[in-house]
PQR file of N, CA, C, O and H, with PARSE charges and radii, in Angstrom:
ATOM      1  N   MET A   1       0.843  -1.171   0.000 -0.4000 1.5000
ATOM      2  CA  MET A   1       0.000   0.000   0.000 -0.0000 2.0000
ATOM      3  C   MET A   1       0.892   1.239   0.000  0.5500 1.7000
ATOM      4  O   MET A   1       1.832   1.326   0.790 -0.5500 1.4000
ATOM      5  N   ALA A   2       0.611   2.171  -0.857 -0.4000 1.5000
ATOM      6  CA  ALA A   2       1.396   3.402  -0.973 -0.0000 2.0000
ATOM      7  C   ALA A   2       0.933   4.434   0.047  0.5500 1.7000
ATOM      8  O   ALA A   2      -0.236   4.466   0.432 -0.5500 1.4000
ATOM      9  H   ALA A   2      -0.153   2.100  -1.499  0.4000 1.0000
ATOM     10  N   LEU A   3       1.853   5.263   0.469 -0.4000 1.5000
ATOM     11  CA  LEU A   3       1.497   6.354   1.361 -0.0000 2.0000
ATOM     12  C   LEU A   3       0.788   7.450   0.584  0.5500 1.7000
ATOM     13  O   LEU A   3       1.190   7.808  -0.523 -0.5500 1.4000
ATOM     14  H   LEU A   3       2.802   5.238   0.156  0.4000 1.0000
ATOM     15  N   VAL A   4      -0.256   7.967   1.172 -0.4000 1.5000
ATOM     16  CA  VAL A   4      -1.032   9.038   0.543 -0.0000 2.0000
ATOM     17  C   VAL A   4      -0.608  10.351   1.183  0.5500 1.7000
ATOM     18  O   VAL A   4      -0.579  10.463   2.409 -0.5500 1.4000
ATOM     19  H   VAL A   4      -0.583   7.677   2.071  0.4000 1.0000
ATOM     20  N   PRO A   5      -0.276  11.352   0.359 -0.5600 1.5000
ATOM     21  CA  PRO A   5       0.133  12.635   0.928  0.2800 2.0000
ATOM     22  C   PRO A   5      -1.003  13.277   1.721  0.5500 1.7000
ATOM     23  O   PRO A   5      -2.175  13.128   1.375 -0.5500 1.4000
ATOM     24  N   GLY A   6      -0.648  13.987   2.778 -0.4000 1.5000
ATOM     25  CA  GLY A   6      -1.644  14.645   3.622 -0.0000 2.0000
ATOM     26  C   GLY A   6      -2.432  15.696   2.879  0.5500 1.7000
ATOM     27  O   GLY A   6      -1.906  16.399   2.016 -0.5500 1.4000
ATOM     28  H   GLY A   6       0.304  14.108   3.059  0.4000 1.0000
ATOM     29  N   ALA A   7      -3.721  15.795   3.229 -0.4000 1.5000
ATOM     30  CA  ALA A   7      -4.593  16.772   2.584 -0.0000 2.0000
ATOM     31  C   ALA A   7      -5.011  17.870   3.541  0.5500 1.7000
ATOM     32  O   ALA A   7      -5.714  18.797   3.139 -0.5500 1.4000
ATOM     33  H   ALA A   7      -4.149  15.224   3.930  0.4000 1.0000
ATOM     34  N   GLY A   8      -4.599  17.792   4.789 -0.4000 1.5000
ATOM     35  CA  GLY A   8      -4.989  18.838   5.731 -0.0000 2.0000
ATOM     36  C   GLY A   8      -5.031  18.364   7.163  0.5500 1.7000
ATOM     37  O   GLY A   8      -3.993  18.300   7.822 -0.5500 1.4000
ATOM     38  H   GLY A   8      -4.027  17.040   5.116  0.4000 1.0000
ATOM     39  N   ALA A   9      -6.208  18.029   7.662 -0.4000 1.5000
ATOM     40  CA  ALA A   9      -6.419  17.746   9.074 -0.0000 2.0000
ATOM     41  C   ALA A   9      -5.871  16.381   9.494  0.5500 1.7000
ATOM     42  O   ALA A   9      -5.929  15.411   8.739 -0.5500 1.4000
ATOM     43  H   ALA A   9      -7.051  18.081   7.127  0.4000 1.0000
ATOM     44  N   ASN A  10      -5.352  16.335  10.685 -0.4000 1.5000
ATOM     45  CA  ASN A  10      -4.872  15.100  11.289 -0.0000 2.0000
ATOM     46  C   ASN A  10      -6.072  14.223  11.646  0.5500 1.7000
ATOM     47  O   ASN A  10      -7.115  14.740  12.046 -0.5500 1.4000
ATOM     48  H   ASN A  10      -5.305  17.123  11.298  0.4000 1.0000
ATOM     49  N   LYS A  11      -5.936  12.908  11.508 -0.4000 1.5000
ATOM     50  CA  LYS A  11      -7.049  11.990  11.793 -0.0000 2.0000
ATOM     51  C   LYS A  11      -7.538  12.111  13.235  0.5500 1.7000
ATOM     52  O   LYS A  11      -8.736  11.983  13.485 -0.5500 1.4000
ATOM     53  H   LYS A  11      -5.088  12.488  11.184  0.4000 1.0000
ATOM     54  N   ASP A  12      -6.646  12.352  14.179 -0.4000 1.5000
ATOM     55  CA  ASP A  12      -7.056  12.499  15.577 -0.0000 2.0000
ATOM     56  C   ASP A  12      -7.942  13.728  15.781  0.5500 1.7000
ATOM     57  O   ASP A  12      -8.874  13.704  16.586 -0.5500 1.4000
ATOM     58  H   ASP A  12      -5.672  12.456  13.976  0.4000 1.0000
ATOM     59  N   ILE A  13      -7.649  14.779  15.059 -0.4000 1.5000
ATOM     60  CA  ILE A  13      -8.414  16.021  15.200 -0.0000 2.0000
ATOM     61  C   ILE A  13      -9.845  15.858  14.699  0.5500 1.7000
ATOM     62  O   ILE A  13     -10.770  16.429  15.277 -0.5500 1.4000
ATOM     63  H   ILE A  13      -6.893  14.798  14.406  0.4000 1.0000
ATOM     64  N   VAL A  14     -10.035  15.089  13.635 -0.4000 1.5000
ATOM     65  CA  VAL A  14     -11.372  14.934  13.053 -0.0000 2.0000
ATOM     66  C   VAL A  14     -12.097  13.697  13.586  0.5500 1.7000
ATOM     67  O   VAL A  14     -13.150  13.326  13.066 -0.5500 1.4000
ATOM     68  H   VAL A  14      -9.283  14.626  13.166  0.4000 1.0000
ATOM     69  N   ASN A  15     -11.540  13.053  14.625 -0.4000 1.5000
ATOM     70  CA  ASN A  15     -12.161  11.883  15.246 -0.0000 2.0000
ATOM     71  C   ASN A  15     -12.364  10.740  14.258  0.5500 1.7000
ATOM     72  O   ASN A  15     -13.393  10.065  14.295 -0.5500 1.4000
ATOM     73  H   ASN A  15     -10.685  13.354  15.048  0.4000 1.0000
ATOM     74  N   TYR A  16     -11.393  10.519  13.376 -0.4000 1.5000
ATOM     75  CA  TYR A  16     -11.435   9.434  12.389 -0.0000 2.0000
ATOM     76  C   TYR A  16     -11.362   8.088  13.099  0.5500 1.7000
ATOM     77  O   TYR A  16     -10.507   7.879  13.960 -0.5500 1.4000
ATOM     78  H   TYR A  16     -10.557  11.067  13.347  0.4000 1.0000
ATOM     79  N   LYS A  17     -12.266   7.172  12.733 -0.4000 1.5000
ATOM     80  CA  LYS A  17     -12.293   5.844  13.343 -0.0000 2.0000
ATOM     81  C   LYS A  17     -12.548   4.812  12.263  0.5500 1.7000
ATOM     82  O   LYS A  17     -13.674   4.667  11.786 -0.5500 1.4000
ATOM     83  H   LYS A  17     -12.960   7.342  12.033  0.4000 1.0000
ATOM     84  N   GLN A  18     -11.522   4.106  11.884 -0.4000 1.5000
ATOM     85  CA  GLN A  18     -11.655   3.085  10.859 -0.0000 2.0000
ATOM     86  C   GLN A  18     -12.510   1.934  11.384  0.5500 1.7000
ATOM     87  O   GLN A  18     -12.379   1.532  12.541 -0.5500 1.4000
ATOM     88  H   GLN A  18     -10.607   4.224  12.272  0.4000 1.0000
ATOM     89  N   HIS A  19     -13.369   1.416  10.542 -0.4000 1.5000
ATOM     90  CA  HIS A  19     -14.240   0.272  10.826 -0.0000 2.0000
ATOM     91  C   HIS A  19     -15.317   0.572  11.859  0.5500 1.7000
ATOM     92  O   HIS A  19     -15.998  -0.355  12.298 -0.5500 1.4000
ATOM     93  H   HIS A  19     -13.476   1.742   9.603  0.4000 1.0000
ATOM     94  N   GLU A  20     -15.497   1.804  12.259 -0.4000 1.5000
ATOM     95  CA  GLU A  20     -16.547   2.126  13.207 -0.0000 2.0000
ATOM     96  C   GLU A  20     -17.714   2.748  12.465  0.5500 1.7000
ATOM     97  O   GLU A  20     -17.614   3.861  11.950 -0.5500 1.4000
ATOM     98  H   GLU A  20     -14.944   2.556  11.902  0.4000 1.0000
ATOM     99  N   SER A  21     -18.805   2.033  12.415 -0.4000 1.5000
ATOM    100  CA  SER A  21     -20.046   2.545  11.868 -0.0000 2.0000
ATOM    101  C   SER A  21     -21.174   1.906  12.648  0.5500 1.7000
ATOM    102  O   SER A  21     -20.970   0.904  13.333 -0.5500 1.4000
ATOM    103  H   SER A  21     -18.886   1.128  12.833  0.4000 1.0000
ATOM    104  N   CYS A  22     -22.352   2.473  12.552 -0.4000 1.5000
ATOM    105  CA  CYS A  22     -23.477   1.965  13.327 -0.0000 2.0000
ATOM    106  C   CYS A  22     -23.737   0.480  13.076  0.5500 1.7000
ATOM    107  O   CYS A  22     -24.150  -0.237  13.987 -0.5500 1.4000
ATOM    108  H   CYS A  22     -22.518   3.287  11.996  0.4000 1.0000
ATOM    109  N   LYS A  23     -23.500   0.018  11.856 -0.4000 1.5000
ATOM    110  CA  LYS A  23     -23.788  -1.391  11.577 -0.0000 2.0000
ATOM    111  C   LYS A  23     -22.908  -2.343  12.368  0.5500 1.7000
ATOM    112  O   LYS A  23     -23.227  -3.529  12.454 -0.5500 1.4000
ATOM    113  H   LYS A  23     -23.164   0.601  11.116  0.4000 1.0000
ATOM    114  N   THR A  24     -21.799  -1.864  12.955 -0.4000 1.5000
ATOM    115  CA  THR A  24     -20.939  -2.710  13.779 -0.0000 2.0000
ATOM    116  C   THR A  24     -21.038  -2.357  15.252  0.5500 1.7000
ATOM    117  O   THR A  24     -20.209  -2.792  16.051 -0.5500 1.4000
ATOM    118  H   THR A  24     -21.540  -0.900  12.886  0.4000 1.0000
ATOM    119  N   CYS A  25     -22.036  -1.578  15.617 -0.4000 1.5000
ATOM    120  CA  CYS A  25     -22.190  -1.103  16.991 -0.0000 2.0000
ATOM    121  C   CYS A  25     -23.163  -1.983  17.774  0.5500 1.7000
ATOM    122  O   CYS A  25     -24.146  -2.484  17.228 -0.5500 1.4000
ATOM    123  H   CYS A  25     -22.710  -1.224  14.968  0.4000 1.0000
ATOM    124  N   ALA A  26     -22.875  -2.159  19.044 -0.4000 1.5000
ATOM    125  CA  ALA A  26     -23.715  -2.972  19.925 -0.0000 2.0000
ATOM    126  C   ALA A  26     -25.077  -2.342  20.182  0.5500 1.7000
ATOM    127  O   ALA A  26     -26.002  -3.036  20.604 -0.5500 1.4000
ATOM    128  H   ALA A  26     -22.076  -1.752  19.488  0.4000 1.0000
ATOM    129  N   HIS A  27     -25.219  -1.049  19.939 -0.4000 1.5000
ATOM    130  CA  HIS A  27     -26.476  -0.357  20.223 -0.0000 2.0000
ATOM    131  C   HIS A  27     -27.411  -0.275  19.014  0.5500 1.7000
ATOM    132  O   HIS A  27     -28.545   0.185  19.146 -0.5500 1.4000
ATOM    133  H   HIS A  27     -24.468  -0.485  19.596  0.4000 1.0000
ATOM    134  N   PHE A  28     -26.953  -0.714  17.844 -0.4000 1.5000
ATOM    135  CA  PHE A  28     -27.693  -0.554  16.579 -0.0000 2.0000
ATOM    136  C   PHE A  28     -28.535  -1.784  16.259  0.5500 1.7000
ATOM    137  O   PHE A  28     -28.094  -2.915  16.464 -0.5500 1.4000
ATOM    138  H   PHE A  28     -26.031  -1.087  17.737  0.4000 1.0000
ATOM    139  N   TYR A  29     -29.759  -1.558  15.750 -0.4000 1.5000
ATOM    140  CA  TYR A  29     -30.658  -2.623  15.304 -0.0000 2.0000
ATOM    141  C   TYR A  29     -30.910  -2.447  13.809  0.5500 1.7000
ATOM    142  O   TYR A  29     -31.608  -1.521  13.395 -0.5500 1.4000
ATOM    143  H   TYR A  29     -30.117  -0.639  15.584  0.4000 1.0000
ATOM    144  N   LEU A  30     -30.344  -3.330  13.013 -0.4000 1.5000
ATOM    145  CA  LEU A  30     -30.407  -3.215  11.562 -0.0000 2.0000
ATOM    146  C   LEU A  30     -31.836  -3.279  11.036  0.5500 1.7000
ATOM    147  O   LEU A  30     -32.201  -2.497  10.158 -0.5500 1.4000
ATOM    148  H   LEU A  30     -29.777  -4.082  13.350  0.4000 1.0000
ATOM    149  N   GLN A  31     -32.648  -4.194  11.553 -0.4000 1.5000
ATOM    150  CA  GLN A  31     -34.004  -4.384  11.035 -0.0000 2.0000
ATOM    151  C   GLN A  31     -34.854  -3.122  11.149  0.5500 1.7000
ATOM    152  O   GLN A  31     -35.679  -2.855  10.276 -0.5500 1.4000
ATOM    153  H   GLN A  31     -32.351  -4.829  12.266  0.4000 1.0000
ATOM    154  N   SER A  32     -34.666  -2.357  12.194 -0.4000 1.5000
ATOM    155  CA  SER A  32     -35.477  -1.156  12.394 -0.0000 2.0000
ATOM    156  C   SER A  32     -34.707   0.141  12.184  0.5500 1.7000
ATOM    157  O   SER A  32     -35.266   1.224  12.359 -0.5500 1.4000
ATOM    158  H   SER A  32     -33.996  -2.573  12.903  0.4000 1.0000
ATOM    159  N   SER A  33     -33.435   0.048  11.811 -0.4000 1.5000
ATOM    160  CA  SER A  33     -32.572   1.232  11.653 -0.0000 2.0000
ATOM    161  C   SER A  33     -32.689   2.145  12.868  0.5500 1.7000
ATOM    162  O   SER A  33     -32.859   3.358  12.746 -0.5500 1.4000
ATOM    163  H   SER A  33     -32.981  -0.831  11.668  0.4000 1.0000
ATOM    164  N   SER A  34     -32.593   1.526  14.046 -0.4000 1.5000
ATOM    165  CA  SER A  34     -32.723   2.293  15.280 -0.0000 2.0000
ATOM    166  C   SER A  34     -31.560   1.993  16.213  0.5500 1.7000
ATOM    167  O   SER A  34     -30.723   1.130  15.947 -0.5500 1.4000
ATOM    168  H   SER A  34     -32.455   0.541  14.146  0.4000 1.0000
ATOM    169  N   CYS A  35     -31.535   2.731  17.309 -0.4000 1.5000
ATOM    170  CA  CYS A  35     -30.420   2.665  18.241 -0.0000 2.0000
ATOM    171  C   CYS A  35     -30.950   2.711  19.671  0.5500 1.7000
ATOM    172  O   CYS A  35     -31.995   3.307  19.934 -0.5500 1.4000
ATOM    173  H   CYS A  35     -32.214   3.432  17.525  0.4000 1.0000
ATOM    174  N   ASP A  36     -30.226   2.078  20.591 -0.4000 1.5000
ATOM    175  CA  ASP A  36     -30.576   2.133  22.010 -0.0000 2.0000
ATOM    176  C   ASP A  36     -30.380   3.527  22.598  0.5500 1.7000
ATOM    177  O   ASP A  36     -31.030   3.891  23.578 -0.5500 1.4000
ATOM    178  H   ASP A  36     -29.378   1.594  20.377  0.4000 1.0000
ATOM    179  N   ILE A  37     -29.488   4.300  22.000 -0.4000 1.5000
ATOM    180  CA  ILE A  37     -29.060   5.557  22.603 -0.0000 2.0000
ATOM    181  C   ILE A  37     -29.563   6.787  21.849  0.5500 1.7000
ATOM    182  O   ILE A  37     -29.998   7.758  22.468 -0.5500 1.4000
ATOM    183  H   ILE A  37     -28.960   4.004  21.204  0.4000 1.0000
ATOM    184  N   VAL A  38     -29.506   6.752  20.507 -0.4000 1.5000
ATOM    185  CA  VAL A  38     -29.804   7.918  19.686 -0.0000 2.0000
ATOM    186  C   VAL A  38     -31.221   7.827  19.123  0.5500 1.7000
ATOM    187  O   VAL A  38     -31.617   6.776  18.617 -0.5500 1.4000
ATOM    188  H   VAL A  38     -29.153   5.963  20.004  0.4000 1.0000
ATOM    189  N   ASP A  39     -31.979   8.900  19.203 -0.4000 1.5000
ATOM    190  CA  ASP A  39     -33.345   8.946  18.687 -0.0000 2.0000
ATOM    191  C   ASP A  39     -33.374   9.043  17.170  0.5500 1.7000
ATOM    192  O   ASP A  39     -32.417   9.510  16.553 -0.5500 1.4000
ATOM    193  H   ASP A  39     -31.657   9.754  19.614  0.4000 1.0000
ATOM    194  N   GLY A  40     -34.473   8.601  16.573 -0.4000 1.5000
ATOM    195  CA  GLY A  40     -34.700   8.762  15.140 -0.0000 2.0000
ATOM    196  C   GLY A  40     -34.140   7.616  14.321  0.5500 1.7000
ATOM    197  O   GLY A  40     -33.592   6.652  14.855 -0.5500 1.4000
ATOM    198  H   GLY A  40     -35.250   8.222  17.074  0.4000 1.0000
ATOM    199  N   ASN A  41     -34.293   7.747  12.995 -0.4000 1.5000
ATOM    200  CA  ASN A  41     -33.741   6.752  12.076 -0.0000 2.0000
ATOM    201  C   ASN A  41     -32.228   6.877  12.049  0.5500 1.7000
ATOM    202  O   ASN A  41     -31.683   7.981  12.023 -0.5500 1.4000
ATOM    203  H   ASN A  41     -34.738   8.530  12.561  0.4000 1.0000
ATOM    204  N   ILE A  42     -31.549   5.724  12.057 -0.4000 1.5000
ATOM    205  CA  ILE A  42     -30.094   5.697  12.117 -0.0000 2.0000
ATOM    206  C   ILE A  42     -29.542   5.035  10.865  0.5500 1.7000
ATOM    207  O   ILE A  42     -29.971   3.940  10.503 -0.5500 1.4000
ATOM    208  H   ILE A  42     -31.991   4.827  12.078  0.4000 1.0000
ATOM    209  N   SER A  43     -28.607   5.680  10.209 -0.4000 1.5000
ATOM    210  CA  SER A  43     -27.946   5.129   9.032 -0.0000 2.0000
ATOM    211  C   SER A  43     -26.896   4.114   9.469  0.5500 1.7000
ATOM    212  O   SER A  43     -26.102   4.387  10.370 -0.5500 1.4000
ATOM    213  H   SER A  43     -28.259   6.570  10.503  0.4000 1.0000
ATOM    214  N   ALA A  44     -26.889   2.955   8.839 -0.4000 1.5000
ATOM    215  CA  ALA A  44     -25.918   1.908   9.169 -0.0000 2.0000
ATOM    216  C   ALA A  44     -24.484   2.353   8.917  0.5500 1.7000
ATOM    217  O   ALA A  44     -23.556   1.801   9.509 -0.5500 1.4000
ATOM    218  H   ALA A  44     -27.534   2.734   8.107  0.4000 1.0000
ATOM    219  N   ASP A  45     -24.289   3.338   8.050 -0.4000 1.5000
ATOM    220  CA  ASP A  45     -22.949   3.809   7.713 -0.0000 2.0000
ATOM    221  C   ASP A  45     -22.502   4.997   8.551  0.5500 1.7000
ATOM    222  O   ASP A  45     -21.390   5.494   8.373 -0.5500 1.4000
ATOM    223  H   ASP A  45     -25.043   3.785   7.569  0.4000 1.0000
ATOM    224  N   ALA A  46     -23.346   5.456   9.456 -0.4000 1.5000
ATOM    225  CA  ALA A  46     -22.994   6.588  10.311 -0.0000 2.0000
ATOM    226  C   ALA A  46     -22.236   6.097  11.535  0.5500 1.7000
ATOM    227  O   ALA A  46     -22.000   4.899  11.687 -0.5500 1.4000
ATOM    228  H   ALA A  46     -24.249   5.053   9.601  0.4000 1.0000
ATOM    229  N   SER A  47     -21.861   7.011  12.394 -0.4000 1.5000
ATOM    230  CA  SER A  47     -21.187   6.658  13.637 -0.0000 2.0000
ATOM    231  C   SER A  47     -21.334   7.821  14.604  0.5500 1.7000
ATOM    232  O   SER A  47     -21.565   8.957  14.190 -0.5500 1.4000
ATOM    233  H   SER A  47     -22.052   7.985  12.271  0.4000 1.0000
ATOM    234  N   CYS A  48     -21.200   7.534  15.900 -0.4000 1.5000
ATOM    235  CA  CYS A  48     -21.224   8.601  16.898 -0.0000 2.0000
ATOM    236  C   CYS A  48     -20.187   8.291  17.971  0.5500 1.7000
ATOM    237  O   CYS A  48     -19.518   7.260  17.909 -0.5500 1.4000
ATOM    238  H   CYS A  48     -21.013   6.611  16.237  0.4000 1.0000
ATOM    239  N   ASN A  49     -20.053   9.166  18.940 -0.4000 1.5000
ATOM    240  CA  ASN A  49     -19.023   8.977  19.963 -0.0000 2.0000
ATOM    241  C   ASN A  49     -19.423   7.976  21.043  0.5500 1.7000
ATOM    242  O   ASN A  49     -18.683   7.789  22.008 -0.5500 1.4000
ATOM    243  H   ASN A  49     -20.596  10.004  18.990  0.4000 1.0000
ATOM    244  N   ARG A  50     -20.573   7.334  20.900 -0.4000 1.5000
ATOM    245  CA  ARG A  50     -20.997   6.287  21.833 -0.0000 2.0000
ATOM    246  C   ARG A  50     -20.847   4.886  21.232  0.5500 1.7000
ATOM    247  O   ARG A  50     -21.330   3.910  21.805 -0.5500 1.4000
ATOM    248  H   ARG A  50     -21.175   7.486  20.115  0.4000 1.0000
ATOM    249  N   TRP A  51     -20.183   4.788  20.083 -0.4000 1.5000
ATOM    250  CA  TRP A  51     -20.024   3.526  19.369 -0.0000 2.0000
ATOM    251  C   TRP A  51     -19.340   2.491  20.251  0.5500 1.7000
ATOM    252  O   TRP A  51     -18.338   2.781  20.905 -0.5500 1.4000
ATOM    253  H   TRP A  51     -19.790   5.581  19.617  0.4000 1.0000
ATOM    254  N   GLU A  52     -19.901   1.261  20.263 -0.4000 1.5000
ATOM    255  CA  GLU A  52     -19.299   0.126  20.982 -0.0000 2.0000
ATOM    256  C   GLU A  52     -19.307  -1.076  20.061  0.5500 1.7000
ATOM    257  O   GLU A  52     -20.291  -1.318  19.361 -0.5500 1.4000
ATOM    258  H   GLU A  52     -20.715   1.026  19.732  0.4000 1.0000
ATOM    259  N   LEU A  53     -18.233  -1.822  20.054 -0.4000 1.5000
ATOM    260  CA  LEU A  53     -18.129  -2.995  19.202 -0.0000 2.0000
ATOM    261  C   LEU A  53     -19.174  -4.034  19.589  0.5500 1.7000
ATOM    262  O   LEU A  53     -19.389  -4.295  20.773 -0.5500 1.4000
ATOM    263  H   LEU A  53     -17.434  -1.625  20.622  0.4000 1.0000
ATOM    264  N   VAL A  54     -19.825  -4.626  18.586 -0.4000 1.5000
ATOM    265  CA  VAL A  54     -20.778  -5.701  18.814 -0.0000 2.0000
ATOM    266  C   VAL A  54     -20.042  -6.877  19.447  0.5500 1.7000
ATOM    267  O   VAL A  54     -18.955  -7.245  19.003 -0.5500 1.4000
ATOM    268  H   VAL A  54     -19.650  -4.414  17.625  0.4000 1.0000
ATOM    269  N   ASP A  55     -20.627  -7.456  20.470 -0.4000 1.5000
ATOM    270  CA  ASP A  55     -20.046  -8.632  21.125 -0.0000 2.0000
ATOM    271  C   ASP A  55     -20.404  -9.861  20.307  0.5500 1.7000
ATOM    272  O   ASP A  55     -21.523 -10.367  20.399 -0.5500 1.4000
ATOM    273  H   ASP A  55     -21.510  -7.157  20.831  0.4000 1.0000
ATOM    274  N   ARG A  56     -19.460 -10.346  19.506 -0.4000 1.5000
ATOM    275  CA  ARG A  56     -19.707 -11.479  18.605 -0.0000 2.0000
ATOM    276  C   ARG A  56     -19.932 -12.795  19.350  0.5500 1.7000
ATOM    277  O   ARG A  56     -20.385 -13.772  18.754 -0.5500 1.4000
ATOM    278  H   ARG A  56     -18.551  -9.935  19.431  0.4000 1.0000
ATOM    279  N   ARG A  57     -19.624 -12.828  20.629 -0.4000 1.5000
ATOM    280  CA  ARG A  57     -19.859 -14.052  21.395 -0.0000 2.0000
ATOM    281  C   ARG A  57     -21.345 -14.352  21.517  0.5500 1.7000
ATOM    282  O   ARG A  57     -21.714 -15.480  21.842 -0.5500 1.4000
ATOM    283  H   ARG A  57     -19.256 -12.035  21.113  0.4000 1.0000
ATOM    284  N   ASN A  58     -22.210 -13.367  21.262 -0.4000 1.5000
ATOM    285  CA  ASN A  58     -23.655 -13.560  21.372 -0.0000 2.0000
ATOM    286  C   ASN A  58     -24.286 -14.077  20.092  0.5500 1.7000
ATOM    287  O   ASN A  58     -25.484 -14.357  20.072 -0.5500 1.4000
ATOM    288  H   ASN A  58     -21.910 -12.451  20.998  0.4000 1.0000
ATOM    289  N   GLU A  59     -23.511 -14.213  19.024 -0.4000 1.5000
ATOM    290  CA  GLU A  59     -24.067 -14.698  17.766 -0.0000 2.0000
ATOM    291  C   GLU A  59     -24.575 -16.126  17.929  0.5500 1.7000
ATOM    292  O   GLU A  59     -23.962 -16.940  18.621 -0.5500 1.4000
ATOM    293  H   GLU A  59     -22.537 -13.986  19.041  0.4000 1.0000
ATOM    294  N   GLY A  60     -25.687 -16.416  17.294 -0.4000 1.5000
ATOM    295  CA  GLY A  60     -26.247 -17.754  17.348 -0.0000 2.0000
ATOM    296  C   GLY A  60     -27.167 -17.974  18.538  0.5500 1.7000
ATOM    297  O   GLY A  60     -27.694 -19.073  18.714 -0.5500 1.4000
ATOM    298  H   GLY A  60     -26.185 -15.756  16.733  0.4000 1.0000
ATOM    299  N   LYS A  61     -27.366 -16.966  19.345 -0.4000 1.5000
ATOM    300  CA  LYS A  61     -28.277 -17.094  20.481 -0.0000 2.0000
ATOM    301  C   LYS A  61     -29.714 -16.991  19.988  0.5500 1.7000
ATOM    302  O   LYS A  61     -29.965 -16.487  18.893 -0.5500 1.4000
ATOM    303  H   LYS A  61     -26.938 -16.073  19.203  0.4000 1.0000
ATOM    304  N   ASP A  62     -30.649 -17.465  20.789 -0.4000 1.5000
ATOM    305  CA  ASP A  62     -32.052 -17.422  20.389 -0.0000 2.0000
ATOM    306  C   ASP A  62     -32.676 -16.062  20.696  0.5500 1.7000
ATOM    307  O   ASP A  62     -32.046 -15.202  21.313 -0.5500 1.4000
ATOM    308  H   ASP A  62     -30.445 -17.875  21.678  0.4000 1.0000
ATOM    309  N   GLY A  63     -33.911 -15.884  20.262 -0.4000 1.5000
ATOM    310  CA  GLY A  63     -34.619 -14.618  20.414 -0.0000 2.0000
ATOM    311  C   GLY A  63     -34.788 -14.201  21.865  0.5500 1.7000
ATOM    312  O   GLY A  63     -34.726 -13.010  22.169 -0.5500 1.4000
ATOM    313  H   GLY A  63     -34.422 -16.583  19.761  0.4000 1.0000
ATOM    314  N   GLU A  64     -35.000 -15.146  22.762 -0.4000 1.5000
ATOM    315  CA  GLU A  64     -35.163 -14.815  24.172 -0.0000 2.0000
ATOM    316  C   GLU A  64     -33.897 -14.183  24.759  0.5500 1.7000
ATOM    317  O   GLU A  64     -33.970 -13.263  25.574 -0.5500 1.4000
ATOM    318  H   GLU A  64     -35.050 -16.113  22.515  0.4000 1.0000
ATOM    319  N   PHE A  65     -32.753 -14.684  24.338 -0.4000 1.5000
ATOM    320  CA  PHE A  65     -31.494 -14.117  24.809 -0.0000 2.0000
ATOM    321  C   PHE A  65     -31.415 -12.637  24.433  0.5500 1.7000
ATOM    322  O   PHE A  65     -31.081 -11.796  25.268 -0.5500 1.4000
ATOM    323  H   PHE A  65     -32.694 -15.431  23.676  0.4000 1.0000
ATOM    324  N   TYR A  66     -31.726 -12.323  23.163 -0.4000 1.5000
ATOM    325  CA  TYR A  66     -31.639 -10.936  22.712 -0.0000 2.0000
ATOM    326  C   TYR A  66     -32.677 -10.051  23.377  0.5500 1.7000
ATOM    327  O   TYR A  66     -32.411  -8.881  23.651 -0.5500 1.4000
ATOM    328  H   TYR A  66     -31.997 -13.007  22.485  0.4000 1.0000
ATOM    329  N   LYS A  67     -33.864 -10.598  23.642 -0.4000 1.5000
ATOM    330  CA  LYS A  67     -34.894  -9.831  24.341 -0.0000 2.0000
ATOM    331  C   LYS A  67     -34.411  -9.481  25.742  0.5500 1.7000
ATOM    332  O   LYS A  67     -34.599  -8.350  26.191 -0.5500 1.4000
ATOM    333  H   LYS A  67     -34.080 -11.549  23.420  0.4000 1.0000
ATOM    334  N   GLU A  68     -33.793 -10.425  26.437 -0.4000 1.5000
ATOM    335  CA  GLU A  68     -33.248 -10.161  27.771 -0.0000 2.0000
ATOM    336  C   GLU A  68     -32.155  -9.102  27.723  0.5500 1.7000
ATOM    337  O   GLU A  68     -32.120  -8.213  28.574 -0.5500 1.4000
ATOM    338  H   GLU A  68     -33.640 -11.344  26.072  0.4000 1.0000
ATOM    339  N   GLN A  69     -31.254  -9.186  26.729 -0.4000 1.5000
ATOM    340  CA  GLN A  69     -30.191  -8.206  26.584 -0.0000 2.0000
ATOM    341  C   GLN A  69     -30.748  -6.808  26.324  0.5500 1.7000
ATOM    342  O   GLN A  69     -30.271  -5.824  26.890 -0.5500 1.4000
ATOM    343  H   GLN A  69     -31.283  -9.908  26.038  0.4000 1.0000
ATOM    344  N   TYR A  70     -31.751  -6.735  25.472 -0.4000 1.5000
ATOM    345  CA  TYR A  70     -32.386  -5.444  25.156 -0.0000 2.0000
ATOM    346  C   TYR A  70     -33.020  -4.848  26.407  0.5500 1.7000
ATOM    347  O   TYR A  70     -32.872  -3.657  26.677 -0.5500 1.4000
ATOM    348  H   TYR A  70     -32.138  -7.535  25.013  0.4000 1.0000
ATOM    349  N   ASN A  71     -33.721  -5.673  27.164 -0.4000 1.5000
ATOM    350  CA  ASN A  71     -34.372  -5.194  28.377 -0.0000 2.0000
ATOM    351  C   ASN A  71     -33.361  -4.740  29.419  0.5500 1.7000
ATOM    352  O   ASN A  71     -33.625  -3.792  30.159 -0.5500 1.4000
ATOM    353  H   ASN A  71     -33.841  -6.641  26.945  0.4000 1.0000
ATOM    354  N   LYS A  72     -32.203  -5.402  29.491 -0.4000 1.5000
ATOM    355  CA  LYS A  72     -31.154  -4.990  30.418 -0.0000 2.0000
ATOM    356  C   LYS A  72     -30.637  -3.603  30.054  0.5500 1.7000
ATOM    357  O   LYS A  72     -30.406  -2.769  30.930 -0.5500 1.4000
ATOM    358  H   LYS A  72     -31.989  -6.172  28.890  0.4000 1.0000
ATOM    359  N   LYS A  73     -30.455  -3.359  28.747 -0.4000 1.5000
ATOM    360  CA  LYS A  73     -29.940  -2.062  28.303 -0.0000 2.0000
ATOM    361  C   LYS A  73     -30.938  -0.947  28.576  0.5500 1.7000
ATOM    362  O   LYS A  73     -30.542   0.164  28.928 -0.5500 1.4000
ATOM    363  H   LYS A  73     -30.643  -4.036  28.035  0.4000 1.0000
ATOM    364  N   LYS A  74     -32.231  -1.231  28.416 -0.4000 1.5000
ATOM    365  CA  LYS A  74     -33.262  -0.217  28.648 -0.0000 2.0000
ATOM    366  C   LYS A  74     -33.393   0.090  30.136  0.5500 1.7000
ATOM    367  O   LYS A  74     -33.812   1.177  30.535 -0.5500 1.4000
ATOM    368  H   LYS A  74     -32.552  -2.134  28.130  0.4000 1.0000
ATOM    369  N   GLY A  75     -33.026  -0.887  30.928 -0.4000 1.5000
ATOM    370  CA  GLY A  75     -32.932  -0.859  32.267 -0.0000 2.0000
ATOM    371  C   GLY A  75     -33.601  -0.405  33.372  0.5500 1.7000
ATOM    372  O   GLY A  75     -33.140  -0.602  34.497 -0.5500 1.4000
ATOM    373  H   GLY A  75     -32.685  -1.770  30.604  0.4000 1.0000
TER
END
């Protein structure tokens, strides 16, 4: 991969986060385009400062497991 010359702002200054988007966030629900934290319709390609990595250990669980997790978050 070649180095790309700088175009201006440092990545730290603009809060650049590779691979962080709502579709990979623990708070995002793809089917309803909604979020546990942010109101309104949420774009899967967006991101915010509350982003948390999805816990992949929960994959393959049944619907009751996810309902319990959702209720815990609503709390």
